[in-house]
N, CA, C, O and CB atoms as a CASP TS submission, in Angstrom:
PFRMAT TS
TARGET T0000
AUTHOR 0000-0000-0000
METHOD Language model
MODEL 1
PARENT N/A
ATOM      1  N   MET     1     100.419 187.060 137.628  1.00  0.00           N
ATOM      2  CA  MET     1     100.182 188.043 136.548  1.00  0.00           C
ATOM      3  C   MET     1      99.854 187.220 135.151  1.00  0.00           C
ATOM      4  O   MET     1      98.911 187.502 134.411  1.00  0.00           O
ATOM      5  CB  MET     1     101.543 189.034 136.390  1.00  0.00           C
ATOM      6  N   ASP     2     100.690 186.279 134.949  1.00  0.00           N
ATOM      7  CA  ASP     2     100.386 185.233 133.649  1.00  0.00           C
ATOM      8  C   ASP     2      99.116 184.865 133.738  1.00  0.00           C
ATOM      9  O   ASP     2      98.432 185.114 132.745  1.00  0.00           O
ATOM     10  CB  ASP     2     101.232 183.861 133.571  1.00  0.00           C
ATOM     11  N   GLU     3      98.487 184.233 134.831  1.00  0.00           N
ATOM     12  CA  GLU     3      97.429 183.524 135.185  1.00  0.00           C
ATOM     13  C   GLU     3      96.354 184.567 134.868  1.00  0.00           C
ATOM     14  O   GLU     3      95.391 184.171 134.211  1.00  0.00           O
ATOM     15  CB  GLU     3      97.492 182.975 136.646  1.00  0.00           C
ATOM     16  N   VAL     4      96.397 185.959 135.282  1.00  0.00           N
ATOM     17  CA  VAL     4      95.415 186.771 134.985  1.00  0.00           C
ATOM     18  C   VAL     4      95.216 187.060 133.482  1.00  0.00           C
ATOM     19  O   VAL     4      94.099 187.144 132.974  1.00  0.00           O
ATOM     20  CB  VAL     4      95.626 187.900 135.700  1.00  0.00           C
ATOM     21  N   GLU     5      96.317 187.199 132.838  1.00  0.00           N
ATOM     22  CA  GLU     5      96.193 187.421 131.584  1.00  0.00           C
ATOM     23  C   GLU     5      95.628 186.304 130.573  1.00  0.00           C
ATOM     24  O   GLU     5      95.057 186.528 129.505  1.00  0.00           O
ATOM     25  CB  GLU     5      97.374 187.811 131.265  1.00  0.00           C
ATOM     26  N   ILE     6      95.942 184.936 131.198  1.00  0.00           N
ATOM     27  CA  ILE     6      95.401 183.828 130.556  1.00  0.00           C
ATOM     28  C   ILE     6      93.762 183.786 130.767  1.00  0.00           C
ATOM     29  O   ILE     6      92.995 183.226 129.983  1.00  0.00           O
ATOM     30  CB  ILE     6      96.131 182.543 131.122  1.00  0.00           C
ATOM     31  N   ILE     7      93.362 184.493 131.989  1.00  0.00           N
ATOM     32  CA  ILE     7      91.811 184.570 132.117  1.00  0.00           C
ATOM     33  C   ILE     7      91.223 185.705 131.208  1.00  0.00           C
ATOM     34  O   ILE     7      90.078 185.673 130.759  1.00  0.00           O
ATOM     35  CB  ILE     7      91.374 184.866 133.679  1.00  0.00           C
ATOM     36  N   PHE     8      92.159 186.744 130.976  1.00  0.00           N
ATOM     37  CA  PHE     8      91.754 187.909 129.905  1.00  0.00           C
ATOM     38  C   PHE     8      91.320 187.187 128.571  1.00  0.00           C
ATOM     39  O   PHE     8      90.251 187.350 127.982  1.00  0.00           O
ATOM     40  CB  PHE     8      93.115 189.006 129.554  1.00  0.00           C
ATOM     41  N   GLU     9      92.304 186.401 128.230  1.00  0.00           N
ATOM     42  CA  GLU     9      92.315 185.856 126.879  1.00  0.00           C
ATOM     43  C   GLU     9      91.118 184.969 126.594  1.00  0.00           C
ATOM     44  O   GLU     9      90.382 184.985 125.608  1.00  0.00           O
ATOM     45  CB  GLU     9      93.577 185.082 126.653  1.00  0.00           C
ATOM     46  N   ALA    10      91.074 184.074 127.826  1.00  0.00           N
ATOM     47  CA  ALA    10      89.760 183.177 127.829  1.00  0.00           C
ATOM     48  C   ALA    10      88.441 183.921 127.601  1.00  0.00           C
ATOM     49  O   ALA    10      87.546 183.585 126.827  1.00  0.00           O
ATOM     50  CB  ALA    10      89.609 182.442 129.213  1.00  0.00           C
ATOM     51  N   MET    11      88.471 184.914 128.350  1.00  0.00           N
ATOM     52  CA  MET    11      87.068 185.664 128.443  1.00  0.00           C
ATOM     53  C   MET    11      86.838 186.796 127.355  1.00  0.00           C
ATOM     54  O   MET    11      85.791 187.422 127.190  1.00  0.00           O
ATOM     55  CB  MET    11      86.933 186.380 129.910  1.00  0.00           C
ATOM     56  N   GLY    12      88.128 186.948 126.580  1.00  0.00           N
ATOM     57  CA  GLY    12      87.801 188.021 125.636  1.00  0.00           C
ATOM     58  C   GLY    12      87.667 189.306 126.259  1.00  0.00           C
ATOM     59  O   GLY    12      86.872 190.067 125.707  1.00  0.00           O
ATOM     60  N   CYS    13      88.159 189.654 127.109  1.00  0.00           N
ATOM     61  CA  CYS    13      88.068 191.048 127.885  1.00  0.00           C
ATOM     62  C   CYS    13      88.757 191.947 126.956  1.00  0.00           C
ATOM     63  O   CYS    13      89.719 191.765 126.210  1.00  0.00           O
ATOM     64  CB  CYS    13      88.805 191.092 129.434  1.00  0.00           C
ATOM     65  N   THR    14      87.934 193.077 127.221  1.00  0.00           N
ATOM     66  CA  THR    14      88.283 194.347 126.426  1.00  0.00           C
ATOM     67  C   THR    14      89.278 194.950 127.725  1.00  0.00           C
ATOM     68  O   THR    14      89.423 194.362 128.797  1.00  0.00           O
ATOM     69  CB  THR    14      86.702 195.467 125.886  1.00  0.00           C
ATOM     70  N   GLY    15      89.848 196.121 127.395  1.00  0.00           N
ATOM     71  CA  GLY    15      90.954 197.066 128.249  1.00  0.00           C
ATOM     72  C   GLY    15      90.177 197.124 129.384  1.00  0.00           C
ATOM     73  O   GLY    15      90.486 196.562 130.435  1.00  0.00           O
ATOM     74  N   GLU    16      89.057 197.863 129.198  1.00  0.00           N
ATOM     75  CA  GLU    16      88.350 198.194 130.467  1.00  0.00           C
ATOM     76  C   GLU    16      87.924 197.243 131.542  1.00  0.00           C
ATOM     77  O   GLU    16      87.989 197.351 132.766  1.00  0.00           O
ATOM     78  CB  GLU    16      87.269 198.768 130.132  1.00  0.00           C
ATOM     79  N   ASN    17      87.450 196.239 130.741  1.00  0.00           N
ATOM     80  CA  ASN    17      87.080 195.088 131.618  1.00  0.00           C
ATOM     81  C   ASN    17      88.489 194.310 132.142  1.00  0.00           C
ATOM     82  O   ASN    17      88.436 193.731 133.227  1.00  0.00           O
ATOM     83  CB  ASN    17      86.062 194.021 130.721  1.00  0.00           C
ATOM     84  N   LYS    18      89.557 194.300 131.484  1.00  0.00           N
ATOM     85  CA  LYS    18      90.811 193.771 132.082  1.00  0.00           C
ATOM     86  C   LYS    18      91.152 194.450 133.325  1.00  0.00           C
ATOM     87  O   LYS    18      91.750 193.802 134.184  1.00  0.00           O
ATOM     88  CB  LYS    18      91.958 193.893 131.149  1.00  0.00           C
ATOM     89  N   THR    19      90.826 195.774 133.553  1.00  0.00           N
ATOM     90  CA  THR    19      91.328 196.533 134.857  1.00  0.00           C
ATOM     91  C   THR    19      90.268 196.251 135.893  1.00  0.00           C
ATOM     92  O   THR    19      90.663 196.177 137.056  1.00  0.00           O
ATOM     93  CB  THR    19      91.514 198.227 134.652  1.00  0.00           C
ATOM     94  N   THR    20      89.132 196.101 135.679  1.00  0.00           N
ATOM     95  CA  THR    20      88.071 195.657 136.659  1.00  0.00           C
ATOM     96  C   THR    20      88.265 194.161 137.105  1.00  0.00           C
ATOM     97  O   THR    20      88.206 193.858 138.297  1.00  0.00           O
ATOM     98  CB  THR    20      86.625 195.828 136.000  1.00  0.00           C
ATOM     99  N   LEU    21      88.499 193.226 136.109  1.00  0.00           N
ATOM    100  CA  LEU    21      88.667 191.937 136.614  1.00  0.00           C
ATOM    101  C   LEU    21      90.015 191.601 137.224  1.00  0.00           C
ATOM    102  O   LEU    21      90.107 190.920 138.245  1.00  0.00           O
ATOM    103  CB  LEU    21      88.393 191.050 135.591  1.00  0.00           C
ATOM    104  N   GLY    22      91.150 192.142 136.512  1.00  0.00           N
ATOM    105  CA  GLY    22      92.378 192.171 137.015  1.00  0.00           C
ATOM    106  C   GLY    22      92.659 192.468 138.621  1.00  0.00           C
ATOM    107  O   GLY    22      93.252 191.732 139.410  1.00  0.00           O
ATOM    108  N   THR    23      92.025 193.833 138.887  1.00  0.00           N
ATOM    109  CA  THR    23      91.966 194.112 140.188  1.00  0.00           C
ATOM    110  C   THR    23      91.100 193.138 141.067  1.00  0.00           C
ATOM    111  O   THR    23      91.576 192.837 142.161  1.00  0.00           O
ATOM    112  CB  THR    23      91.519 195.424 140.276  1.00  0.00           C
ATOM    113  N   TYR    24      90.133 192.721 140.785  1.00  0.00           N
ATOM    114  CA  TYR    24      89.530 191.662 141.745  1.00  0.00           C
ATOM    115  C   TYR    24      90.378 190.455 141.871  1.00  0.00           C
ATOM    116  O   TYR    24      90.632 189.966 142.972  1.00  0.00           O
ATOM    117  CB  TYR    24      88.131 191.195 141.275  1.00  0.00           C
ATOM    118  N   VAL    25      90.863 189.920 140.639  1.00  0.00           N
ATOM    119  CA  VAL    25      91.659 188.726 140.899  1.00  0.00           C
ATOM    120  C   VAL    25      92.872 188.828 141.707  1.00  0.00           C
ATOM    121  O   VAL    25      93.187 188.003 142.564  1.00  0.00           O
ATOM    122  CB  VAL    25      92.034 188.184 139.719  1.00  0.00           C
ATOM    123  N   LEU    26      93.515 189.834 141.412  1.00  0.00           N
ATOM    124  CA  LEU    26      94.776 190.130 142.288  1.00  0.00           C
ATOM    125  C   LEU    26      94.369 190.465 143.752  1.00  0.00           C
ATOM    126  O   LEU    26      95.139 190.248 144.688  1.00  0.00           O
ATOM    127  CB  LEU    26      95.632 191.399 141.677  1.00  0.00           C
ATOM    128  N   ARG    27      93.161 190.989 143.909  1.00  0.00           N
ATOM    129  CA  ARG    27      92.827 191.323 145.367  1.00  0.00           C
ATOM    130  C   ARG    27      92.535 189.784 146.124  1.00  0.00           C
ATOM    131  O   ARG    27      92.863 189.580 147.293  1.00  0.00           O
ATOM    132  CB  ARG    27      91.340 192.446 145.429  1.00  0.00           C
ATOM    133  N   GLU    28      91.947 188.873 145.366  1.00  0.00           N
ATOM    134  CA  GLU    28      91.697 187.714 145.945  1.00  0.00           C
ATOM    135  C   GLU    28      93.162 187.121 146.181  1.00  0.00           C
ATOM    136  O   GLU    28      93.557 186.768 147.292  1.00  0.00           O
ATOM    137  CB  GLU    28      90.722 186.848 145.071  1.00  0.00           C
ATOM    138  N   GLU    29      93.822 187.060 145.166  1.00  0.00           N
ATOM    139  CA  GLU    29      95.291 186.390 145.663  1.00  0.00           C
ATOM    140  C   GLU    29      95.983 187.036 146.751  1.00  0.00           C
ATOM    141  O   GLU    29      96.686 186.381 147.521  1.00  0.00           O
ATOM    142  CB  GLU    29      96.364 186.392 144.534  1.00  0.00           C
ATOM    143  N   ALA    30      95.821 188.319 146.864  1.00  0.00           N
ATOM    144  CA  ALA    30      96.590 189.026 147.953  1.00  0.00           C
ATOM    145  C   ALA    30      95.868 188.431 149.192  1.00  0.00           C
ATOM    146  O   ALA    30      96.549 188.101 150.162  1.00  0.00           O
ATOM    147  CB  ALA    30      96.529 190.764 147.871  1.00  0.00           C
ATOM    148  N   ASN    31      94.574 188.285 149.203  1.00  0.00           N
ATOM    149  CA  ASN    31      93.960 188.008 150.293  1.00  0.00           C
ATOM    150  C   ASN    31      94.370 186.454 150.931  1.00  0.00           C
ATOM    151  O   ASN    31      94.512 186.180 152.122  1.00  0.00           O
ATOM    152  CB  ASN    31      92.506 188.203 149.947  1.00  0.00           C
ATOM    153  N   VAL    32      94.501 185.597 149.838  1.00  0.00           N
ATOM    154  CA  VAL    32      94.888 184.265 150.061  1.00  0.00           C
ATOM    155  C   VAL    32      96.521 184.280 150.546  1.00  0.00           C
ATOM    156  O   VAL    32      96.999 183.483 151.354  1.00  0.00           O
ATOM    157  CB  VAL    32      94.603 183.397 148.654  1.00  0.00           C
ATOM    158  N   TRP    33      97.166 185.235 149.949  1.00  0.00           N
ATOM    159  CA  TRP    33      98.821 185.223 150.594  1.00  0.00           C
ATOM    160  C   TRP    33      98.665 185.780 151.957  1.00  0.00           C
ATOM    161  O   TRP    33      99.394 185.284 152.816  1.00  0.00           O
ATOM    162  CB  TRP    33     100.063 186.288 149.688  1.00  0.00           C
ATOM    163  N   TRP    34      97.802 186.773 152.335  1.00  0.00           N
ATOM    164  CA  TRP    34      97.964 187.389 153.605  1.00  0.00           C
ATOM    165  C   TRP    34      97.297 186.237 154.939  1.00  0.00           C
ATOM    166  O   TRP    34      97.738 186.192 156.088  1.00  0.00           O
ATOM    167  CB  TRP    34      97.087 188.981 153.476  1.00  0.00           C
ATOM    168  N   LYS    35      96.233 185.449 154.424  1.00  0.00           N
ATOM    169  CA  LYS    35      96.058 184.352 155.248  1.00  0.00           C
ATOM    170  C   LYS    35      97.137 183.311 155.584  1.00  0.00           C
ATOM    171  O   LYS    35      97.248 182.773 156.685  1.00  0.00           O
ATOM    172  CB  LYS    35      95.090 183.739 154.737  1.00  0.00           C
ATOM    173  N   THR    36      97.871 183.099 154.585  1.00  0.00           N
ATOM    174  CA  THR    36      98.816 182.124 154.576  1.00  0.00           C
ATOM    175  C   THR    36     100.096 182.811 155.453  1.00  0.00           C
ATOM    176  O   THR    36     100.725 182.091 156.228  1.00  0.00           O
ATOM    177  CB  THR    36      99.157 181.687 152.992  1.00  0.00           C
ATOM    178  N   VAL    37     100.368 183.916 155.327  1.00  0.00           N
ATOM    179  CA  VAL    37     101.281 184.724 156.053  1.00  0.00           C
ATOM    180  C   VAL    37     100.920 184.677 157.584  1.00  0.00           C
ATOM    181  O   VAL    37     101.769 184.416 158.436  1.00  0.00           O
ATOM    182  CB  VAL    37     101.254 186.176 155.493  1.00  0.00           C
ATOM    183  N   LYS    38      99.723 184.921 157.847  1.00  0.00           N
ATOM    184  CA  LYS    38      99.343 185.034 159.363  1.00  0.00           C
ATOM    185  C   LYS    38      99.276 183.669 159.979  1.00  0.00           C
ATOM    186  O   LYS    38      99.538 183.572 161.178  1.00  0.00           O
ATOM    187  CB  LYS    38      97.916 185.759 159.584  1.00  0.00           C
ATOM    188  N   LEU    39      98.974 182.671 159.330  1.00  0.00           N
ATOM    189  CA  LEU    39      99.151 181.091 159.668  1.00  0.00           C
ATOM    190  C   LEU    39     100.763 180.811 159.990  1.00  0.00           C
ATOM    191  O   LEU    39     101.169 180.185 160.969  1.00  0.00           O
ATOM    192  CB  LEU    39      98.620 180.061 158.230  1.00  0.00           C
ATOM    193  N   ARG    40     101.518 181.356 159.046  1.00  0.00           N
ATOM    194  CA  ARG    40     103.054 180.903 159.108  1.00  0.00           C
ATOM    195  C   ARG    40     103.708 181.794 160.393  1.00  0.00           C
ATOM    196  O   ARG    40     104.667 181.347 161.023  1.00  0.00           O
ATOM    197  CB  ARG    40     103.944 181.291 157.480  1.00  0.00           C
ATOM    198  N   ILE    41     103.163 182.949 160.678  1.00  0.00           N
ATOM    199  CA  ILE    41     103.914 183.641 161.789  1.00  0.00           C
ATOM    200  C   ILE    41     103.135 183.609 162.854  1.00  0.00           C
ATOM    201  O   ILE    41     103.606 184.141 163.859  1.00  0.00           O
ATOM    202  CB  ILE    41     104.312 185.022 161.543  1.00  0.00           C
ATOM    203  N   GLY    42     101.884 183.055 162.948  1.00  0.00           N
ATOM    204  CA  GLY    42     101.257 182.727 164.243  1.00  0.00           C
ATOM    205  C   GLY    42     100.772 183.924 164.807  1.00  0.00           C
ATOM    206  O   GLY    42     101.185 184.175 165.939  1.00  0.00           O
ATOM    207  N   VAL    43      99.905 184.809 164.224  1.00  0.00           N
ATOM    208  CA  VAL    43      99.313 186.112 164.727  1.00  0.00           C
ATOM    209  C   VAL    43      98.031 186.063 165.042  1.00  0.00           C
ATOM    210  O   VAL    43      97.418 187.129 165.099  1.00  0.00           O
ATOM    211  CB  VAL    43      99.417 187.145 163.852  1.00  0.00           C
ATOM    212  N   ASP    44      97.382 184.876 165.300  1.00  0.00           N
ATOM    213  CA  ASP    44      95.896 184.780 165.543  1.00  0.00           C
ATOM    214  C   ASP    44      95.633 185.673 166.801  1.00  0.00           C
ATOM    215  O   ASP    44      96.258 185.594 167.858  1.00  0.00           O
ATOM    216  CB  ASP    44      95.391 183.191 165.788  1.00  0.00           C
ATOM    217  N   GLY    45      94.465 186.657 166.481  1.00  0.00           N
ATOM    218  CA  GLY    45      94.250 187.395 167.606  1.00  0.00           C
ATOM    219  C   GLY    45      95.186 188.605 168.056  1.00  0.00           C
ATOM    220  O   GLY    45      94.991 189.416 168.962  1.00  0.00           O
ATOM    221  N   VAL    46      96.179 188.508 167.233  1.00  0.00           N
ATOM    222  CA  VAL    46      97.279 189.719 167.616  1.00  0.00           C
ATOM    223  C   VAL    46      97.212 190.840 166.390  1.00  0.00           C
ATOM    224  O   VAL    46      97.152 190.524 165.202  1.00  0.00           O
ATOM    225  CB  VAL    46      99.054 189.030 167.730  1.00  0.00           C
ATOM    226  N   ALA    47      97.230 192.049 166.828  1.00  0.00           N
ATOM    227  CA  ALA    47      97.220 193.057 165.838  1.00  0.00           C
ATOM    228  C   ALA    47      98.623 193.221 165.007  1.00  0.00           C
ATOM    229  O   ALA    47      99.707 193.337 165.579  1.00  0.00           O
ATOM    230  CB  ALA    47      96.851 194.354 166.551  1.00  0.00           C
ATOM    231  N   ILE    48      98.489 193.216 163.808  1.00  0.00           N
ATOM    232  CA  ILE    48      99.605 193.274 163.166  1.00  0.00           C
ATOM    233  C   ILE    48     100.210 194.884 162.670  1.00  0.00           C
ATOM    234  O   ILE    48      99.587 195.643 161.928  1.00  0.00           O
ATOM    235  CB  ILE    48      99.327 192.341 162.044  1.00  0.00           C
ATOM    236  N   VAL    49     101.276 195.108 163.151  1.00  0.00           N
ATOM    237  CA  VAL    49     101.761 196.295 163.093  1.00  0.00           C
ATOM    238  C   VAL    49     102.289 196.646 161.461  1.00  0.00           C
ATOM    239  O   VAL    49     102.361 195.738 160.633  1.00  0.00           O
ATOM    240  CB  VAL    49     102.869 196.335 164.209  1.00  0.00           C
ATOM    241  N   TRP    50     102.517 197.563 161.242  1.00  0.00           N
ATOM    242  CA  TRP    50     102.771 198.023 159.583  1.00  0.00           C
ATOM    243  C   TRP    50     103.911 197.271 159.468  1.00  0.00           C
ATOM    244  O   TRP    50     103.824 196.377 158.626  1.00  0.00           O
ATOM    245  CB  TRP    50     103.056 199.777 159.119  1.00  0.00           C
ATOM    246  N   GLU    51     105.258 197.379 160.222  1.00  0.00           N
ATOM    247  CA  GLU    51     106.402 196.806 159.921  1.00  0.00           C
ATOM    248  C   GLU    51     106.450 195.448 159.599  1.00  0.00           C
ATOM    249  O   GLU    51     107.140 194.997 158.685  1.00  0.00           O
ATOM    250  CB  GLU    51     107.156 197.010 160.813  1.00  0.00           C
ATOM    251  N   ILE    52     105.597 194.664 160.468  1.00  0.00           N
ATOM    252  CA  ILE    52     105.485 193.154 160.151  1.00  0.00           C
ATOM    253  C   ILE    52     104.759 192.997 158.800  1.00  0.00           C
ATOM    254  O   ILE    52     105.324 192.353 157.916  1.00  0.00           O
ATOM    255  CB  ILE    52     104.654 192.335 161.330  1.00  0.00           C
ATOM    256  N   PHE    53     103.502 193.561 158.570  1.00  0.00           N
ATOM    257  CA  PHE    53     103.046 193.562 157.306  1.00  0.00           C
ATOM    258  C   PHE    53     103.915 193.773 156.265  1.00  0.00           C
ATOM    259  O   PHE    53     104.016 192.865 155.440  1.00  0.00           O
ATOM    260  CB  PHE    53     102.161 194.365 157.208  1.00  0.00           C
ATOM    261  N   LYS    54     104.650 194.901 156.101  1.00  0.00           N
ATOM    262  CA  LYS    54     105.611 195.349 155.247  1.00  0.00           C
ATOM    263  C   LYS    54     106.937 194.324 155.081  1.00  0.00           C
ATOM    264  O   LYS    54     107.428 194.068 153.982  1.00  0.00           O
ATOM    265  CB  LYS    54     105.993 196.725 155.772  1.00  0.00           C
ATOM    266  N   ARG    55     107.326 193.897 156.079  1.00  0.00           N
ATOM    267  CA  ARG    55     108.529 192.772 156.016  1.00  0.00           C
ATOM    268  C   ARG    55     107.821 191.460 155.155  1.00  0.00           C
ATOM    269  O   ARG    55     108.358 191.001 154.147  1.00  0.00           O
ATOM    270  CB  ARG    55     109.078 192.212 157.829  1.00  0.00           C
ATOM    271  N   GLU    56     106.859 191.068 155.571  1.00  0.00           N
ATOM    272  CA  GLU    56     106.133 189.969 154.928  1.00  0.00           C
ATOM    273  C   GLU    56     105.800 190.237 153.467  1.00  0.00           C
ATOM    274  O   GLU    56     106.134 189.432 152.598  1.00  0.00           O
ATOM    275  CB  GLU    56     104.863 189.693 155.679  1.00  0.00           C
ATOM    276  N   PHE    57     105.136 191.379 153.183  1.00  0.00           N
ATOM    277  CA  PHE    57     105.040 191.651 151.805  1.00  0.00           C
ATOM    278  C   PHE    57     106.129 191.772 150.953  1.00  0.00           C
ATOM    279  O   PHE    57     105.906 191.458 149.784  1.00  0.00           O
ATOM    280  CB  PHE    57     104.433 192.663 151.662  1.00  0.00           C
ATOM    281  N   LEU    58     107.493 192.226 151.292  1.00  0.00           N
ATOM    282  CA  LEU    58     108.521 192.462 150.553  1.00  0.00           C
ATOM    283  C   LEU    58     109.298 190.989 150.593  1.00  0.00           C
ATOM    284  O   LEU    58     110.122 190.763 149.706  1.00  0.00           O
ATOM    285  CB  LEU    58     109.314 193.752 151.101  1.00  0.00           C
ATOM    286  N   ARG    59     109.071 190.104 151.496  1.00  0.00           N
ATOM    287  CA  ARG    59     109.648 188.687 151.262  1.00  0.00           C
ATOM    288  C   ARG    59     108.927 188.151 150.131  1.00  0.00           C
ATOM    289  O   ARG    59     109.577 187.428 149.377  1.00  0.00           O
ATOM    290  CB  ARG    59     109.505 187.694 152.516  1.00  0.00           C
ATOM    291  N   LYS    60     107.742 188.358 149.872  1.00  0.00           N
ATOM    292  CA  LYS    60     106.946 187.610 148.668  1.00  0.00           C
ATOM    293  C   LYS    60     107.742 187.855 147.569  1.00  0.00           C
ATOM    294  O   LYS    60     107.421 187.417 146.464  1.00  0.00           O
ATOM    295  CB  LYS    60     105.413 188.120 148.344  1.00  0.00           C
TER
END
């Protein structure tokens, strides 16, 4: 989150732009996190059930 706020300051974002950019940046970070989790737990080609996703998310 601190990194996102640094980006806001560097770009001179307004409140409305912060919401748009922040959502995009965090979504990208979440995508990177999830790819890392899938590699770690070895689920290539396997359907992920909600319980596994939730467990891994809460570990974060």
